[in-house]
BAKEVEX-898362 format. One record per residue: residue in one letter; x, y negated, z of N, C-alpha, C in turn. Coordinates in steps of 0.1 Angstrom, whole numbers, plus 5000, padded with zeros to 4 digits. Atoms other than C-alpha are relative to their C-alpha. Layout:
<atoms>
aXYZXYZXYZ;...
</atoms>
This chain:
<atoms>
x500350145007338925411960500249984985;x500249995014337325291929501449874993;x498850155002340625131909499549914983;x500950105010337624981883499649885006;x501050164992335324621891499050114993;x502349964997331224741895499649885003;x500650134992329324421900499450035008;x501049984986327524401926499049934995;x501350015010323824341923499749925011;x500850104987322024031943498450105005;x501349954999318624091958499149944994;x500650055011317223881935499850084986;x500549935007318524081906499250115006;x501149904996316724371925498649974999;x501150044993313824151927499850064985;x501049995015313124121892499850094995;x500449775006314124491880498450045004;x501149884995311324591902499049944992;x500950065004309024331890499350044986;x500850005015309124391856500450174998;x500649895003309524771859498550015002;x501550014994305824701880499349994987;x500550095018304924491844500150144994;x499649955013306424741819498650155004;x500649844997304425101838498549954999;x500750005001301624901838499249914992;x500550065015301124741802500850114990;x500249955006302824921778500450154999;x499949854996303525281789499150025007;x501449924990300625331807499450074990;x500449905007298825651797500650044995;x498749885005301825791782499650135003;x500149874998301326141775501650045001;x498949984999304126231793500550225002;x500049844991303626651794500850044995;x498449945008307126721778500749975008;x499550054982308326481807500650075009;x499949994984309626641832500849975011;x498750114995312126561859501150145007;x498249945010315626621854500550125011;x499549864986317026981875501350004997;x498649984997320426911870500849885003;x499650104997320926631888501950065009;x498849994992324726701894500749875006;x499450074997326826431916500949955007;x498650004989330126441931500949904997;x499750114999331726211941502049994995;x498950005014334926111917501949925010;x498450054999338826111928500849964991;x499850045010339825891904501450015001;x498949945005342826031886501249854999;x498950125003346225801880500349964992;x500050045018346325541852501850054997;x498850105010348125561825501049934994;x499150125007351025351812499349944989;x500750005017349725211779500949994988;x499050015007353625161768499849974991;x501350145011351824811749501550074993;x499150065008354024811718499749894993;x499750135003354824501706500149894994;x500050035016354824401672499849874991;x500450155001355224061652498849945002;x501750065002351424041647499450045010;x501849964992349524271672500750095004;x499649894988349924481704499650154998;x500449865003349424831701499950105013;x499949974990348525021728499750234992;x499349885004349225431719499950145007;x499749844989349425631752498550055008;x501249974998345725731750499850134999;x499649825000347026161746500649974987;x499449995008347926251716498850104991;x501249985006344826251699500150114987;x499549955017345926411661500250125006;x500049855000347026711678498650085004;x501449984998344126781690499150034996;x500550035013342326691664498850005005;x500950054999339926491685500449834993;x499650055003339026241674499749825011;x501150124992337425821689498949934995;x501249985005334125791687499149825002;x500650154990332425441704501649935006;x500150184988333725111721499150015006;x500950114991332624921748500349955010;x500350044983333124661773498849955002;x501350014991331124621797500649885008;x499950124997330724321814501049945010;x498550044989334424301837501250004989;x498650015007336224321803500950084999;x499149865002336924701809499650044984;x500849945013336924891776499350125005;x500449835003335425251774499950044990;x499449955005336825441752499550214991;x500149965008335025691735500150154996;x499449925004335926081725499350114994;x501549884998334326391706500950145003;x499049884989337126611732500449985015;x499250034999338526451751499549915015;x500950134990335826231774500849924999;x499650194997336625871782501049965003;x499050084996339225691785499749855005;x500950164994338525331803501449905001;x498550085001341525081797499449865002;x500050134990342124791823500949965005;x499050034991344824541834501550114986;x499549925009347124741803500350145005;x499049845001346825101816498650094997;x500949865004344425351808499650075013;x500149854988342325621836498650104983;x500249885013341325951820498550075008;x501049924994337726111830499050044994;x500449895006336326431818498650115013;x501049944991334126681829500250075013;x500149984985336226781857500449875007;x500350134990335326451872498849995001;x501649965002331726561865499149934993;x500750055011330926371834499450154993;x500749865005328526651814500350054988;x499449985007330326681786500949914999;x499050115002333926561767499749994990;x500150015017332326541731499349855011;x500950214995330826091739499649984991;x500050075012329125981712499449835007;x500450185001327425611728500150005016;x499650054981328125391764499149904999;x500350164995325925081778499949985016;x499750034975325724941815498849944995;x500850044999322424871827500249895011;x500050114991321724551854500650075011;x498749904993323224781882501149994999;x498650005006326624761862500550154996;x499749905005326125111859500250084987;x499550045010327625251827498750174999;x501449935011324625491808501450104990;x499150035014327025731786499350144988;x500549965004325625931760501250124990;x498749955002327426281750498950164990;x500349875010326626631729499150065005;x500949894989324926831760498949945007;x500350094994323526511779500149885003;x499250144991323426201799501050005009;x499450014985325626051828499549914998;x500350114990325225821851500949985005;x498150074994328525621862499649915009;x500250104992328425431895501449925006;x498850064990332125401901500850105004;x499449924993332625681918499150145000;x500749825003329825991908499849954992;x500549935014328526131881498950025003;x501449994994324426151877500350094982;x501249965007323326431852499250054995;x501249955004320926511830500650044987;x500349945014320826741802499350014992;x500750065013319526801770498150084999;x501049895005316927091782499349865013;x500550084992315726771810499449864992;x500450205017315826481781498450124991;x500949975011313526731756499050105009;x501149904994311326941785499850114998;x499649865000311927251773500150105007;x499349894998314127411792500450074999;x498949925012316527501767500649854995;x499750095012318827291751500149984988;x500750015017318227161717501450024991;x499150035006321027161689499249964988;x500350065013319326971661500850054989;x499250025009322226861647500950064999;x499349975002324227111646500950044984;x499749995015324827121607500149834998;x499850114998326026781610501449985003;x498849974997330126731612500149905016;x500350044986329926651652501150145011;x499349934991331626821683498550134996;x501149895001328327091683498849954997;x501050025006325126951683500349864997;x499950185000324826511670499049995013;x500950074993322626451701499549905004;x500550084994322526171722501149864994;x499450095012323825891690500549825012;x500250184998323125511705499450055015;x500450004983321725401745500449804997;x500050144995320425051754498850005006;x501350064988318924901786499149944994;x501150085010315724731772499549915019;x500050074986314924421799499950075007;x501049994988312524601818500950165008;x499049864999315524891824499950104997;x500449935001313725111810501950044989;x498749925009316825311793499750064986;x500049925009316525451755500750064998;x499449925005318025681733499950054989;x500349955014318825741703501050214999;x499349945001319426041690499450184992;x500349915011319126371663498750045002;x501549974999315626441671499349905005;x500350084997314526091672500449885009;x500650084987313325871704500350055009;x500449984988313625911738499749885012;x499150044989313625681773499750055009;x499949894985314225731807499349935009;x499750074992312725571832500249985017;x499350044983314825641865499050165000;x500649924993312325941872499350144985;x500249875023311326131828500249964995;x499650015024312226131798498849954993;x501449985008309626051773500150044990;x499550045015310226131738498949914995;x500350135005308925841719499450044985;x501249985016305825921688499750125000;x500749854998305126291707499149965011;x500150054987302526151726499149875005;x500350114993301225881742499849884995;x500750145000300025521733501749934986;x500150125007302525391710500450084985;x500649975005302425481675500849994990;x498650045008304625461642499349994988;x500850065010303125281611500750024986;x499549955010305225491586500350104994;x499949825002305125861570501649985002;x498149954996309425801577500050015014;x499949984985310325961609501749955005;x499150014995313025841629501050075003;x499449874994315526141632501349925006;x498249974997318926061633500749835005;x500050174999319125741649501349945011;x498850085000322525521652500349945010;x500150154993321925241668498749925003;x501750065001319325061687500949855008;x499750094990319824731698498749885000;x500750114996317624381712499649904998;x499550155003317124071700499149935012;x499950174993316523721713498450095010;x501750044988312123801722500150135004;x499949844994313424171735499550144992;x500349855012312224381707501050104998;x498749885005314224741699500249984988;x499750015014315524741666501050155001;x499049934997316925081657500150124987;x499449975013319025181627500350145000;x500149875002318725541614500950064985;x498949975014321325721589499550014987;x500149975011319525811564498249935002;x501950004999314925721577500149834998;x501050185003315125291572500749955016;x499850154989315525051601498449995005;x501250004995312725051629499549915010;x500550124985310724791651499150035008;x501349964992308924851679499749905004;x501450144996306024591682499050065007;x500449964994304524641709500050125004;x500249894999302925011708500250054986;x499550015011303925031672501150064998;x498849965003306825191660499649914981;x500050025018307425001623501149985000;x499049975008309725071600500149884989;x499650185012311524701579500550074988;x499649895020311024761543500649774996;x498650055006314124591533500050004984;x499850015017315224491494501150104996;x499049915004317224791493499550185000;x499549885005317425141486500350115003;x498949904996320325251501499750015016;x499449984982320825351541500549875003;x500050104988321425061569501250065000;x498849924994325325081572501049865013;x499550114993325024851602498949895001;x500950084998323324661625500449895015;x499350074991323924341648498949935008;x500550114999322724131666501049895013;x498350134998324923801675499149905014;x499750034987325223541705498749935002;x501650095001321623361697499150135000;x500549955000320023651697499150084989;x500150005004319823671663500350144985;x499849825001319324061644500749964981;x499749945007321324151609500150124994;x499849855004321224441590501549974985;x499150005010323824511565499550134992;x500249915001323224791541500050044983;x498750065011324424951507498950024991;x498450054999324824841484500049864998;x499750115003326724591495499149885009;x499750064998323924371508499849975017;x500050024986323324161543498549955000;x501650054997319624081551499949915021;x499950064985319123831586498449935003;x501550025004315823851597499649885008;x500650135001313623561597499150035014;x500249984990312023541631498149895004;x501350115011307823451625499949875016;x499950114992307023121643499050015008;x500549984994304323271658499250155006;x500349874994303823591684498550114982;x501249985014301523851657500049994990;x499850005010302823761627500750164994;x499649845002303524111609500350014993;x498850045010305323971574500850005009;x498749944992308724111578500549904989;x499450155007310723751562501550085006;x498050004997315023811559500449964988;x498550055011317523591539500850115000;x498749925007319523821519500649914993;x498850055003322723781514500950154993;x499649935007324823981485501150025000;x498850035004328424071483500450034991;x499349965017331124081454500050144999;x499349904998331224401447500450104997;x498650005011334124421425501250095018;x499150024986336024351460499650155009;x500449874984334224641484500750154988;x499449885005335324851454499150185005;x500349874992332825181470500150055011;x499849974983333925171506498849995006;x501149934991331825251529500049895013;x499350104991331524911551499250075012;x500850004979330324911592499849855001;x499850164995329224551603500150065010;x499849974987330724561632499649855011;x499550114988330824201650498849884986;x500450155007328723851638500449885007;x500450134993329523511653499449914999;x501050054996327423281668500449864983;x499750085013328623041629499150134987;x500749945006327023381613501050034993;x498849905012330623511596499850115008;x499849864998330723891595500950024997;x499549934998332724121603500050154998;x499949855009333324491583501250065001;x498849955006335824761583499050094995;x499949905009335925021557500650075009;x499649944999336525291559500950114987;x500149935016338525521530499550095000;x500849935006336925681506500150064984;x499649975016337725881472501049964989;x498350015007341225861475500149805001;x499950205003340425431476500449965018;x499849994992342325351508498849865013;x501650074992339525151540500949815001;x499750174995340624761556499249975007;x500450114990339024461575499449924992;x500050065008336724261556499249835010;x500750084996335323921567498949934989;x500650055007332023781552499049885002;x500450124998330623431550498650004992;x501050005006327223441539499849864996;x500350215012326923011526501650025008;x499750064996330022881526500049864996;x501250135003329422481529501249954993;x498650175013333622371510498650114990;x500149925017332722671479498349964994;x500949975002329122641485499050124990;x500449825009328523041479500450115012;x500049954992328923301495501850065001;x498849945000332523441505500450115007;x499649854990333823791510501350014998;x498449965003337823851520500150145006;x499649894994339424131521501750045007;x498850004993342724221543500750105004;x499349864997344824551547501749965008;x498250034992348624601560500449924995;x499350135006349824351538499649915004;x500350134996348224081558500550045016;x499550004988349624271591498550125009;x500749874992346424471609500250134999;x499349915002347324741621499250154999;x500549835006345225021606499449964989;x500949985011343425081574499450055002;x501449854999340825341589499549945010;x500250004985339825121616498350035003;x501049964990336525231632498649895003;x500650124999335225001654500849895005;x499850145002335724621663499449975012;x500750114990335224451698500149915000;x499650144996335324111701499849915009;x500350004980335624031739499649825003;x500750194997334323751756501449945002;x498550104997338323641766500349914985;x498850065021338623611721501150134999;x499549965006340423901722499350094989;x499949905007340424221695500450104999;x498849855000340524541700499250104992;x500449975014340224801674499950185003;x500149854997339525191670500550084986;x500349915013340225431645500050115006;x500249814991340325801649500750085007;x499649954984342725841674501049935005;x499050094993344625531679498649835005;x500250124997343325231699500549865005;x499450065000344424931701500049804999;x501150145002344324511697501149914995;x498550115010345724221673499549895002;x500850104999345223891664499349934991;x500250045012343523711639500249894997;x499450135010345323461635501350024994;x499449955011347623661618499649994990;x501250015015344523661591500049874997;x499850065001344623301590498249965011;x500850055000341523281610499849965015;
</atoms>
């Protein structure tokens, strides 16, 4: 019996998906060279015997709730890499060596290679229209339907017949493979890897920019793709570690020109489908959508944060509210503690941008938060290297 919730898919949804996939096949993806994309050879499907849940042992503090029973990750030298909320409000926690923990109703469910997951080193998570969870790992891609995993190795994905290890010099599990995932409106699964961008149509994998009709308008190549988001017009944006930000415009991968020489420190799409990009040194850019399709000049509204307050810490954009208020986490840097930052691009009261820093003295549970989830029900979950928990923004006066 599956103790978690997975949405049922209606015939109407199925019809829309099939129609979308057919349209996509006859348009943007038609004619692409898929000579390097082979049919998957490692379709491992294992019916899952769900493990007994672990009590969360919620510790109630005066200002926040803290859940600590996902195992002693510190002693195992395992860290939390990503968190994700599915459409049923369940929180998926990806780790660097202990697989996945799923949090629901104050309990955790632990899924590992022993349950059919392709690798215990997990970087990315997303959900498709059917409710399946797609899981990007150091060894390939897993799809989970609530009862079994279907796995695709890196050999399946790159079509070479052997696993790649292009990211072996990067500080990760073994190789930094599938860092980011996104399912587009046509049902294609897009993957950001250490070897560029791939997509999967359910039958074959295509390595973008390696043959086919999609071209690149820049001398830069998107290598380590850390984020993929989709804007209100359905266009995909790709954030890389060192090569800038790219957007897929029809059949052209376009490198976005920002007024900064530094790398992007985060990219988010708000509830209205607007794109926000944060970059070093401490700037935020809001994309201005063109008035008509085909306008090729990128326009951004640029905001600058107070350098002295940030104080050289590495900020990561985590969430943008409908009103445009941004939340950043900061990791420790060069002996300086991390923290939590709230940035208002334009405060109507003081008529300027306002940046506020919060640390442990304000009641936040950790000065080393890596990920934040603002749930549909208004709760805020965080993770740092080894812990996962929940806290209330009202302790910050929000």
